N, C-alpha and C positions, 0 to 999 in steps of 0.2 A: 481432568488434570488436577493433581494436587498442587495447591499454592502454598509456597513458603516464602518467607521474607528473607532479604539479604543477610540479616543478622539472626544468630541463634535466638529463638524465643524462650527456651527453658521449658516450654509447656509440655513437651513429650521427650521421652528418653532419646538421647543422641545414639545413633547406630555405632557399632563397633567398627573402627576404622583401622585395620591392621597395619597400615603404613604410617600412622601417626608418628611424627618425630623424624620421618624421612625427608630429606631435601633433595629436589631435582632441580638441576639447571638445565632449562629447556631451550636449546638453540634451534628447534625445528620450526618448519613453516609448512603452509598448505594443510595437508591432511594426514599422511601416515604417522608422522612424529606427533603431532598435536592430538590425534585420536588416541595414541598410546598414553601420552602424559595426562589427558583428560581422565582415562580410566585410573591412573595412579593417583590423580588428585582426588577422585571420588573415594578411593580407598584410604585417604587421610594423609597423602604425602604433601608437602609444601612444594608446590611447582612454581619456580621463578621463571617466567617467560621472558627471555631477552629479545628485544625487537629493535629495529633501527628507528631513531627518533623521527625521521621524516615521514615515512609511510607506514611502518610497521609490517606485519604479516600480510602477504598478498590477498590472503583470504578475507581479510577486513573489508575488501571491496568487491566481493563476489557473492552473489546471490540474486533473487527475483525482485527484491525491493530496492528501488533506487535511492530512496530516502535513508535507509539503513546503510547502503553502500557508501553515500556521501558522508555519513558520520563516521566511517570506519568501523562500522559494526555489522558487516553483512551477514546474512544468515549462515553462510558457510563457515564463518568465523564463530559465530555464536555458539554453534553446535559442538565446538570442542574447546572453548576457552573458559567456561564457568569453573569456579573453584581455583582458578590460577591467579597469580600476580604478574602484572605487566611491568616490566622495567625497561625503559628505552634508553639504549646505550649505542654509541657509534663505535663499532668494533675496529674501526680504522684509527681512533684516537687513543693514544697511549694510555691516558688516564682512565678512560673509559675501559679499555681492555684490562687495565689492572684491576678494575672493580670486579670484572668477571673472573679473573684469576683467584681473587680472594673469595669469591663465592664458591669457585670450584675446590678451593682449599678445605671448605666446611661442607661439601656436599656429599651425598651418597651416590647419586647417579647424575650422569651427564648425557644428554641426548642431542645429536645433531643430525641433519640430514643435507649437509652441503654436497656439493659435488666433490668426489674424491680429490684431495689435495688442497681444497680450500682451507679447511680447519688447520692443516699444517702451516700454510703460508700465513695465517693469522697468529700462529703461535698457540693455537688451542687443539693441536692433534693429540693422539692418545699418549704418546711419549711425554709430551710437554705437561699434560694434565696428570699423568702418573707420577711425575716428579713432584708435582704440587700436593698430591694426595694418593698415595699408594693403595688405599682401599676403595678407590673410586670405580664404580661400574660404569664404563664408557660405551655408549651404544652408537654407532655410526650406521645410519640408513641411507643407502643409495640405490639407484636403478639396477645395477648389474653386479654390485660388490666392490670392495676396495682393491681387488686384484683381478688379473685376467685381461684378455685382450679387448673386452668391451668396457672396461672400468670407467673409461672417460666418455662414453657415449650418453649424450643426453637422454633422459628417460621422464616421461609422465605416464599416468594411469593407462591411457589409451594405447601408448606404445607398447608398454609391457603386457597388457592384455594380448595384444597381437603376437609379440615375440614369444610369450609363454605358452602358446597354444590355446589359451582360454577362449579366444574368439573363434578359433577352428572348430571347437566343439559346441559353439553356441549359435543358434539360428534354426530357421525352419528346415524340415527334412527336405534334401535335395536342393536347398537354397544356398545363398552366399553366406559366408561367416558373419557373425554380428557381435557387436560390443556388448558386454553384460550392462544392464540398464542402471548401473551405479558404480561408483569408483571402486570396483572390485579388487583391483590390484593394490590401491592405496589402503583399502580397508583391511585386506588379508595382511599386508605388511605391518600395519599398526598393531593388529591383535598378535601378530607373531612375535613382534618387538616386546610387547608387553610380557609374553612368556619368558623371552630371553632375559629382560633385565630383572625380573622377579627371580629367576634362577641364579643370575650373577649376584643379586643381592643377597640371597641366602648364603652362597659361597663366601662372600665378603664378610658377612657377620660371623660365619663359622671359623674362617681362617684369617680374617684381617687383611687379605689381599683382593684387590678388585680385579677386573678383567677387561678385555677389549671385545666387544660384540659387533660383528661385522653383518649386517642384515641387508640381504639383497632382495629387492622387490620381485626380480625374476624368480628366485628360489622360493619366496613366500607364495608366489602364484602356484608353483609346482606342489607345495604342501596343500594349498587350497583345493587343487585337483588331484589329490592323492590316488583316489580309486582309478582314475583314468590311467595314471602313470604305472600303477601296480599292475594293471591288466596288461599294458603294452609291454612294459619291461620283462615280464614273465611269460607272455603268450604271443606277443607281437601284434595283438589285436588293436586296431585303432578305432577308438569310439566315434561312431557317426553323429552328425548333427540330428536331434530328434525334435526340434521345436519345443512344444508344450507337452510332449509325451514323456513318460518316465524312460530312464535309461535302459531298464530291463526290456527284453525283446517281447515278453508275453503281451497279449493285446488287452489283458484285463486291467491296465493302468494307462492313465493319460488324463487329458483335459477335454471336458465334454460341455457342450452348450445345453443349457436348461431353458425354461420358460422366461427366466429373468437375468440370467447371467451365466457364469461358468462354474462348473464343478470339477475338482481335482480328485481323482480316485487312484489308489495304488493297491489293487487286490492281487498280489503277485503269488502268495501261497495258494495251494490247493484248497485249504480250509477257508481262506478269505474269498477265493473265487466261487466256492460253493454258496457262501453267505450272500455274496453280491447277486449271483443268479437268482436266487430265492427272493431277495428283496425287490429285484425289478420285475418279478413275476415271469421269469424266463427259465424255470428249473430244467426244461428240456435241453438247454445248452450243456448241461453237465453230461449228457449222453452222446453228445455230438462228437465224433471221433476226430473232427478238425481241430477242436479246442482242448484236447487232452494233451498235457505236457509231453508225455513220451511218445505221442503219435501224431506229431504235426502241429502242435500248439503254437510253436514259433513261426511256422511257415504261414499259418492263416491269421496272424496278429491283426491285419489290416481289416479282414473280414469281421473279426470279433468286435473290433473297435467300432465299426459301422453299425453293428447290431446294438451295441451299448448306446452309442450315440443317438440312435432312434428311440430307445427306451427312455433315455433321460430327459427328452424333450417333453415329457408328460408330467412336469412338476417343477418347482422352484429348486434353486441350488440349496437353499438353507434346509427345505424339506428332505431332499435326498441326502444331504450330508448328515442330517439327524438320524434318518432311517438306517443309513449304512453304519454309522458309528455305534448305533444301539446294537447292532449285530457283530461289532468288532472288526468292521472293515475300515481301514485307513481312508478317510475321505474328508473333504473340507471345501468351504466356499472360496472361490478365487477372488480375493478382495482387492478392490482399489485403494489407494493410499488413504483417503477420507475415511473409509470403513475400517482400515487397520487402526487409525488413530483413535476411532471411537469404539474399539472392540472392548467388550465387557471383561474379556479375560485380562487384557493389559490394564484396565482400570482397576480390577481387583488386586492386581499385583503392584499397583503404584508405579507403572513403567515411566511415567512422565512427571516433570516438576515445572513450576512456573515461578518467575520472579516478578513482582509488582513493580511498576514504575522505575525501571532500571535507570541508574544515573548515566547521563550522556545521550539517552535515547528518549526518555519520558514516556515509555510505553512498556507493556508487559512483554516478557520473553519466556518462551516455552522451550523445554529442553528434554532430551532423554537422560534417563538415570543410567546406572552401570550395566544393566542387562542381567544382573544376578543379585541375589540377596545374600546377607551375611547374618547368621542367627536370626533369620526370619525378618530382617528388616532391609529396606532398600538403601542403598548408598546414593544420596542425593548431593548435588553440589551445594556448599555451604555459603557461596558468594557468587554474585553474578558475573558475566563476562566483562573483564575490565576494559575501559578505555585505554588507548595506547599511553603508556607511562603513568598509568594511574597509581602504581605502587612503587615508582623510582624513589621517591622521597623517603617513603617508610622503610624500604629495604636499605637504602644507603644510611639513613639515620641509624638504624639497628646495627650496621656494620661500624659505626663510630665516626661517620663523616659529619663535620660541623655544618650547621645551616649556611654559613658563609661559603664553604667549599662546595656545597650542593649548588648554591646560587651561581657561583662562578662556572661551574661545569656547564649548567643549563644556559647561562648567557652566551657561551661561545658554541653551543650546539652539540656538545659531546654527550649530553643526556637530554631527556625530556621528562619534565615533571607535570602531569596533568593537572589542572586545578579543578576544584568541585564545580560540576556543571560544565565543564569544558566539553564542547561538542566539535571542535575543529578536527578535520581530517588530515591536516598537513603539519 
């Protein structure tokens, strides 16, 4: 992993950050919204994360490390908070709410993922914010959307995976439905929200008028499953659960056990199938009428997979992947998480960053970068994940609030200003 310090060192050229000068007021919590705003921060936006003074984002206390959870810096939070500023405000306090309204007046983007109606009750609905700032791009994320009969239904990742059909197509062949092994609904929603706000931002820059973006987790999951729904809507075909096999019906793709692990193969074209058979020393399969595409190849898929499975047990996953890739056959080792984190391709691309001795934690923090490069450079977070309220004083001072006014607000609990070295979670 590449190690960077919390402050810019000036030792290497800074990456081009296309959103430099863009301000985002971030009222989101948990994962979908914070993932979106993390990507915006990596692209250079100033992301001001508004949190409650008492506990902050719920994700601050979620993760596998109890010590980090107790510090309010759980791993689930760390992964989507670097590069942002934390301002702790009680939105039920009139003066604290006034601070948010002032920030909105000078912002480019506002993101929230309250349940429908909550923002309006707080005085931070789209119409309220549009009056303060007509060029504001306002993005509201919810489980089922701001309209429709299910708008008020509570939603979390697991529920939306089930309702959207994502679980129905996931799981072992002839087995029960299964949840995708990560927060797929939240992740899809966060990434789709990023596309939406960037499109809205371009429109606002071009016309001077903002817009209201209504992003539904349910619909985001349909976008993530686009090929399944294209097939069903146009043919009526319902995709079956196929476990670790490929979605295509031909038997020359799937997941196969080797001498030391699993190999994934997808030799679905005739050319790839021919190279596959020759690589494993089974060229005679090419003349077997059972496995020709136009003469029963789909009918005998299970038989072909059984033959391939027997062949792949005579070598390691890495050896087979290398041999198949050399012949142009799509194949790879099925990696566990530690293998992925140490993958030489990711190391060469600089996919990870680390912050040394992060304030409030006293230990190193390792993070993912943007997932893409700009002008050949990775977009890395330029500041570590903040303690709750770490930037309240800085942001309010920049807005013109006097030290005495800040102290008075903090004294009555309307805001929270974290002190250097503050590690309290309450």
